[in-house]
N, C-alpha and C positions, 0 to 999 in steps of 0.2 A: 504493499499499500504506499510506501514511502518514496517510490519512484514515479515520475510523471508518465513513464511509460504503461505502467499498470492502469492508471486512470484512463489514459488516451485508448490504449487497447481495449478496455472495458466498454467505452463509450462507442468505439468503432465496432466492435463485435456485436453489441447490442444492436446497433443500426443495421448492420449487415444482415443479421439474422432476419430481421423484420422485412428488409427490402427483398431479399431472395424468396420470403415468404409471399410476395406479391403485392406489397403496400407501396404506395408512391411516397418519395421523399416528402411532399407537402404533408400528406396524411400523418406521417411518422413524426415529423417535427411538431406540428400543431398540437398533437395528443401528448408527445413527450412534455412540451411546455406546459401544457395544461395538467399534466399528471405532476409535475414538480410544484406547480402552484397549489393545487388541491391537496397534495401531500403535506406541504408546509402549513396550510390552513388547518388540516386535520390535526397535526401534531401540536401545534399552537393551541388549539382549541381543547385538545385532551389535557394538556399540562394545565391549562387554566381550570379545567373542570376538576382536577385533581385537588387544586388549591381550594376551589369553592366547596367541594364535597367535604374536605377536612373542617372547613368553617362550619358546615352545616352539621357535621357530626359532633362538633365542640359546642354546638348551639349558639353560635356567634355570627351568623350569616344574616345580613340585612335583607329587607325585601327587595331592595334594588339587585343586589347580588343573586337573590334566589331567582328573580326573573333572568338575569344574565346567565345562570346556570340552565335554566329551562331552554333558553335560546340556544345555548352551545350544544347541549345534549341533542336538541332537534337538529342542528346543523350536522352533528357527527353521525346521527342516524340516517340523514339523508344525503350524505357526502358521497360523490361519485367514487371515492377510493375505499369506501367502508367494505365492500366485498373482498377486495384484495388484502386488505389489512386484517380482516376477520380470518382470512385464509393463512396468516402468517407471512406474508410477502414483504412486510416491512417490520424490522426489529430495533430501530433506532431508540425507542422509547425505553426498551429494557437495557440496551448497551450503554446509554447515558447514565443510567443508575450504577451500572457495573463499573464504569470507569472512574469510580472515586478513590480515595486513598488506598495505597497497599495493592492496587490492581494493575493490569498492564502486563507488557511483555517481561519475559525473564531478564532481559538487558536493563529495562526501566527499574525494574525492583532492585536488582543487584547494584546498579549504579546509584540509585537513591540511597541504599544501605551503606555503600562504601564511602560516598562523597557528602554525607549528612553534615560533617563539620567543615567542609570547604565553603568559601564565600559564595553567596547565592549568585552573584554576577558570573562566576565561573560554572556553577551548575546550570545556569540558564543558558551559557554558550554552548555547553555540550548538548542541552536539550535541542537547541536549535540546529547545531551540526548534524546530530543523529535523527532529527525530526522524531523525537519521542512523543509518547501520548500526552505528555504535558504542553506541547506546543499548539498554537492557533493553527498553524499550517497542516500538522497531522489530523487535527479535527475538521478542518475544511476539507482535505482530501478524503477522508472517511465519509463526510456527509455527502461530498459530490458523488462518490462511487455508489453510496446506498441510494441517493436521489436518481442517479442514472439507471441503476438497475430497476428500481421501482417504476421510473417513468416509461422504461422499455416494456415492462410487464402491463403497466396501465395501458400503454397505446395498443398493444397486442389484443388485450382483453377486450378493450371498447371497439376496435375494428372488428373482431369476431363477433361480438354481440350486435353491432350495427349491421353485419352480414347475415344475421339470423341464426347465428350459432346459439346453442343452448348454453346457459351460464355455467352448468357443471362441466360441460365439455370444454368450454373456454377456460375455466380455472385449471382443469387438468393438462390442457396444452400449454398453458403459460407456466403451469409448475414443471413440466417436462422440458421446456424450451431453455430454462435458465438455471443457473447453478444454485443450489440450496446451501448457502454458506453456513447455515445452522448446522448440517450434517459434518 
């Protein structure tokens, strides 16, 4: 994930898979951009709903926040990405929680342990040099690859549905056509 070639290769292979499946450049691009936009809206809405549910559970939610929660839940329920997210095609929400303190690659954990007494500016320099999980660059690349994969799945799924394919068949096809990183 740390090399530009991985990201570029991912984007190109996703595009080519759909192109050889018979879809036009315009159809692919429009739906991929829509997929990224809808995914971001869904993730942000989901995060906000978690905060509002916590307030509700604690009994400190205001009427305005309750109305906002209802709007968010309705938006999530009717989101064009809901089917794909329900099928597990996007895992960023879980991964963001997992990237907390003490997680990450073996290199990152070992380096943090060895360098805990080294000045922060030196540790930050090493993080940038090796593009560790602590850097914004790594997070941007990771998010970009996840969004690219999801957008390709979204585009293929919606093109199949628009073509009259059954939802279950479209989900199975999308699942078979892309790498399942969870495995």
